[in-house]
N, C-alpha and C positions, 0 to 999 in steps of 0.2 A: 105665672102671672096671667090673669085673664085679660082679654082685649075688649076695651069698652068702645062701642060705636056711638058717635054723637049723631043726633038727629040734625040734618042740615038746616031744618027750620029754626034750630036753636042758635045758628050762627048769623049774627047780624052783619049785613054788607057794610064795607067801609067805603065811603065815597072817595073817588080818586081825587076830587078837589081838596080833600083833607090831607093828602099826602104831598109832601114837599119834595121836588126833584132838585138835587144839588149837582150842578154842572162840573165838568172836569176842571175847567179853569177857575181858580179861586176868585178871580175878579168878575166872573160872569154872574149875572143875577139868578137867584133861586126862583123857581116858579112852580105852580101846582103840577102834579104828575098828569092831570087830565089835559093840561095845555101841552106838555111835553109829548104825550102820546099822539098828538095831532101834528107833530113836527118831524122833520128829518134832522140829522145832525147839522148844525150850523157853525160855521167858523166864527161868527160873531156871538151868537147866543150861548154856545157851549164852550168855545175855546178863547173867548175874550178879545177877538179882533175889533179894532175901532173902525176901520174902513173910512177914516176921515182924511187920508192923504198926507197927514203930517206925523201922526203917532206911528212908531215902529211896530208893525204887526208880526215881526219875525217870531217872537215868543208864542203867539197864538198859532201860527203855522206849525211850528215845531211841536207844540202840544198835540195838535191834531195828528201829525205824522207818528209821533211816539205812541199815541193811543191806537192808531190804525195798525202799526207794526206789532204792538203787543198783543192785540186780539187776533192776529193772523190774517188780516186783510178782510176782503169781502164787505167793504164799507164805502160810502160816499159822503162828501161833505158839501153842503150848500154854502156858497159865498154870495151874500146878498149884494145888491147894487151898491157901489161905493168905490173907493180908491184905497188899495192896500199897499202901504209902503213896506219895503224890505230893506234892512240895512246890510244884509249878508245872504248867502244862499240858504235855502231851506234844507233841513236834514233829508237824506235820501229816503225815499219810499222803497222798502225792501219786502213788502208783503204783497200777495196777489190781489188783483181786483180792487184796487183803491182808485176812486174816481173823484175828481174835483169838478163841481157843477156850479158855474156862475149864473148870473141872472141875464146873461146875454153879453156878447163880446163888446158892445158899445156901453154897456151899463156897469159891468164889473171890471175894474182895471187893477192890474198888478204893476207896482212901480218898483222894479228891482234895482239893486246896486250891481256891483261887479260879480263875476263868477256865474255859476249855473243857478238860475232862479229856482227851478224845480228839477229834481232828479228821480228817475226810476231805475232801480237796480244798484248793485255795488260789486266790488271785486271779491268781497269775502262771503257774502250771503248766497243762498240758492237763487236760481233763476226766478225772476218775477214774471208771473203769467197773468196777464190781464191788467187793465188800468187805463187811465186817460183823463182828458179834459173836455168839457163842453161849455161854451158861452163865457169865455174869459178873454180879456185883453191884456197885452204886455206893452207898457208905455215907458219910453225913455226920453229924457231931454237931450242928453248927449251920452251915448252908451260907452262905458269904459272898454278898453281894449281887450279885457278878459271876459266880457259879459256874453252870455248866451241864455236863451229863454229856457231850453230844455236840454238835459243831458240824459241820454238813454243808453244803458249798457246792461249786459247780462239780463235781458228782458225779452218778452215776446207778447204778441197780441195786444198791442196798445193802439188806442184810437184817440184822435184829437180833432174836434169838430167845432165850427163857429168860433174862430179865434181871430182877433184883430191885433195888428202890430203897428206901433208908432215909433219910428226911427230905431227899430231893433237892429242889433249887430248880427247876430246869428240866431236863427229859429231853433235849430237842434243839431247837436253832435250826436251821431248815432253809431253805437258800437265802440269798442276799443280793440287794440291789437290782440288781446287775449280774451276779451269778453264781448262776443258779438251780440247784436240785437237782431230781432226778426219780426216780420209781420207788423210793421208800423204803418198806420193809416192816418193821413191828413185829409181833411175836406173842409171846404168853405173857409179857407184862410184868406185874409184880406188886409190891406193897409200898406204901410211903407217901411222900408228898410234903410238904415243909415248908409251914407255914401262912404263906405270904408272898405278896406281890403279884407273881405271875409265872405265865405259862402253862406247863403241862407240855410241850406241843408248840407251838412258835412258828413258824408258817408264814410265811415272808417273801416267797418268790418261787419258783415252780416248778410241777411237775405230777406227780401220782401219789403219794398217801400212802395206805398201807393198814395198818390196825390190826385184828387179829383174834385168834382162837384163845384165848379165855378170858382176855384181858387184864383185870386187876383192880387198880385203884388207889384210894387214898383219901387224904384230907388228914389229916396227923398232928396230934394234939392237939385235934381238933374232935369233941365228943361228939354223940350223937343228940339233936336238940333236943326240948324238951318245951314244949307250948303253955302260956302265951303268950310264953315267953322267945324272944329272937332267936337265930340261929345266930352262932357266933364265928368263922366263916370269914372271913379277910381279903378285902376287896373286890379283885377282879382275880386271885384264885387260880382260874385257868381250867385245864380239861383241854386244850382246843385253841383257839388263837386265830389267825385269819387277818385281819389288819388292815393290813399294811404294803404289800402289793402283790398281783400276780396269782397265782391258784392254780387249776389245772385238775385236778379229780378227787381227791376224798377219800372213802375207804371205811372205815367203822368197823363191825365186826360181832361179835356174840356176846361182848360185854365189859360190864364193870361199873365205874362211876365214882361214888364216894361223897363227899359233903360238900365239893364244890368250890363256889366262889362261882357260877361259870357253867360249864356243861358244855362246850358248843361255842359260840364266838362268831365269826360271819362278818361282819366290819364293815370292809371296805376304805374308807379315808378320803380318798384323794387320787389325783390323776393319772388319773382314769377307770378305776381298777383294777376287775378282774372276778374274782370267785370263782364257779366253776360246777361242776356235776356232783358233788354231795355226797350220799353214801349213808350212812344210819345204820340198820343192819339188825339187829334183835334186840338192840340195845344199851340198857343201863339207865343213866340219869343220875339217881341216887337221892339224895334229900336235898341238892339243890343249894340255894344260898342265894338268888340273884337270878334265875337263869334256868337251865333245862335246856338249851334251844337258843335262841339269839338271832341273828337275821339282821337287821343294821342298817347297810346301806351308806350312806356319806356322799354328799353332793351330787355328781352326775356319776359315781358308781360303781354297780356292779351286782352282785347276788348272784342267780344263775340256777340252777334245777334242784336244789333241796334235796329229798331223799326220806327220810322217816322211816317205815320199814315193818317188817313182820315181828315185831311185838310190841315195838317200841321203847317205852321207858318214860321219861317226863320228870316231874320233881318239883322245885318251887321253893318253899321254905319261906316266903320273904318277898316273892317277885315273881311272875313269870309262868312257867309250865312251858315254854311255847313262845311266842316273840314274833317277828313279822315287821314291823319298824318301821324307823325311819331316814328320812332325806330322799332317799336314792338309790332305785334301782329294785330291788324284790324281785319276781322274776318266775318263774312256772311252778314252784311248789313243790307237793309231794305228801306228805300224811300219811295213811297207810293202815294200819289195824289196829294203831294205837298206843294207848298209855294216857297221858293227861295227868292227873296225879293229885296232889292235895294241893298247892294253890298259895296263897300269901299273898294275892295279888290275883287277876286273871283267869287262868284256865288257858291260854287261847289268845287272843293279840292279833294281829289282821290290820290293819295300819296303813294310812293313807291313800295311801302310795306303793306299796303291795303290789298285785300283779296276778296273776291266774290261779293262785290258791291253791285246791287241791282237798283236802278233808278227808273221808275215807270210812271207815266201819267202825271208828270209834275210841270208846273210853271216856273221857269228859271229865267229871271230877267232883271233889268236895271242894275247890272254889275258895273264895275269899273267907275264908281262914282268919283274917285280921286283922280281919274284920268291918267293913270300910270301905265296903261297898256295891258291891263289884266283881261283875261278871257272870261266868259261866263262859266264855263266848265273846264277844269284842268284834269285830265286823265293820265295818271302815271302808274297805276296799279294793275296787276294781272287779273284776268278772268272776271272782268267787270262788264256790265250790261247797262246800256242806255236805250230804252225803247219807249216810243210814244210820248215823248216830252215836247213841250214848247220851250225853246231855248234861245235867249238872246234877242228877242224882238224889240223893236224900237218903241219906247214908251213916252216919247216927247209930247205926244198929243194929250197925255194925262198929267203933264207937268213934271215928268221925271226924265230929263234929257241925258240919261246915262245908258250906255250900252257897252258890252264887252267887245274888245277888239276882235276876237274871234268867238264864235258860238261855242265850239268845242276845240280845245287844243289837246292833241294826243301825242304823248311822248314817243320817241323813237324806240324801236327794238322790243316793244311789248309783243309777246307771243300770242296772247289770247284775249280778245275782247269783241263785243258786238255793239255797234251803234246803229240802230235801224229804226225806221218809221218815225223819225223825229222831224219837227220843223225847226230848222236851225238858221240863225242869222248872227251876223257880227258886223261891226262898223267897217272892218277890212275884209273879212271873209267868214263864211259859215264854218269852215274847218281849217285848222292848222295841224298838219300831220307830219310828224318827224320821219325822216328816211330810215328804212330798216335794212340792216346789213344782211340779215338772213330771212328766207321765206318762212311763212307759216300758214297752214290751211285753217288756223283757228282765229285769225283776226278778220273782222268783217265790218265795213262801213257800207250800208246799202239802204236803198228806198227812203232816203231822207229828202226832204224838200227844204229849199232855202233860196235866198235871193242872190247869193254869191258863194264862190268856192275858191280856195287857194290850197294847193298841195300837189303831191305826185299824181300823175295820170289825170290832170285836169283837161288834157287834150293836147296831143302832139308834143309832149315834153320829153319823150325818150328818143334816143338816137337809134338808128338801124343797127341791129346786132351784126357782128362779124359772121361771115359764112361758117357754118358748122359749130357755132358757139351758142350755148343756151342762153336765152333771155328768160329770167325767172321773175314772176310777178311777186315782188316783195311788198306790194301795197296791200291795204286792207279792202280794195275794191275789186269787183269783177271788171276786167279790162277787155275792150274790143280792139282787135288788131286788124288793121287794113293793110294788105300787101298788094302792090300793083307795080307793073313795069319791071325793068331789069330782066335778067335771065335766071329764073328760079328752077332748080332741079330737084328739090326735095323739101318736104315739110315733116316735122315731127312734133307731136304734142305729148308731153309727159312720157317720152320714150317710145311712143307709137307712131309709125310712119303713116302719112296720109298720102296714099298712092294717087298719082296723076294730078296733083294739085300744084299749079304754078303761080296762081294769084287768087285773091279773094279775101274772105273775112273769117276769123274765128274768135272765140272768147276764151279767156283765161281767168279762172277763179284765183283767189289768193293762194299762193304757194305753188301754182302750176307753172309749167315751163314750155317754151317754144324754141325749136331749132330750125333755122332756115339754111338751106344749102344753095349757093348761087355762084355763077361765074361773073356776072355783073350785078351790082347792088340794085335791088328794087327800092321803091319808095315805101316806107313803113310809117303808119300813123297809129298812135294809141289813143283810145278814148276810154274814160271811166264810164261805167254803167251804174245807174242808181244813185 
């Protein structure tokens, strides 16, 4: 059979206006193809959403999700300005690169019922790669106890930008025990969360959470507290909680969170779970109730590498601005250039299981608001460093008549720590240092300034050692020893005899020892240096 070629000039063009486009939703109006070609996919025009705030738009959302999943993703839907009511959770999005684009967080509102309003990922399907929301609000009148805005599991590379919340219970539950989530980004979140026992972000299992770009959230119905009244925030109303499983990398920057019970809670509790690489950069946790930041791993669990830097701000009206406690391992945390401000109890607690905590260049003040004898800093963990901080100064002149009883309280028998170059004050003393049973060359308190001091070696507090018996410097200070009078026949420092010395002065660093031999006791006075 021969092939007949038609002359293109013989084919008359068909006007697009003459072709009718039929939407997916049977209730959506037909319109000319020419008009459709100028549009993107619309939840209202193509899937039949009413956006009137009273009609249930769940069928329209489910039609969109079914269409997006069937075609394998790679689509977005525009949701025009309006109020979209949901009677139940929308079906899960299980295709990659599916995006919901509102007309702006204040213009396009989702009115969900209980359960997860929108879900990316499922337990059965393949991992979802890509997707997100821009310009959408979630509004609740009174959120049910099961409600959450987003459920993210078995998914990665999701972003959520320009989202407004009104009395939301939980913004997102991220990951499950068996289906982790990864690389989830939130930016420009704003609005209020209900005063209920729930975290705004509940990290279950995964890696990579990023919150930035002027996110600002507060707890609805909680006023600014006035001393001595307590805050009315419900216990457990946290901004971020990581307690259920492993999480690698959290970054929160340039944001403000107000009136939560706890700002960030890192407390994996079972299964040897690990939370690590946490960055809080220039973020303010203002007027929290119990903690601004708490890292409290359970037995066998670990929190590693928390960094609070760049002007981060922590306040806890009734508890501790920052606390590293728990029975598990707190390891290698850094607080640099932060402000720990206005705490009901101690501003900073470094618990007995904490290790390698470094605190530098921070302002730590207005602790002990409740007046129960708390110090500004409580140090009970090994191998910790406090250098170059302003601790415990009196803020009465700026309307905050609260001050830690001691600037720094150091537990007895810690083998390794450095507290140096700080300005330290307290209402009773700059330092309270526990007595040590054994010496250590790795504990050091030196070169600090402050207006008062209480503790071993404050001056003349030790008795003259018996002849031939070693006096060992178990304090964390360099100590100057003055010996005069009596009949001294020999000196020995760290086992080395000092020939011909019968009186005078010498210094002992922490862990060093002195032996005096005499026939009649001399007068011996000890002074702390630095």
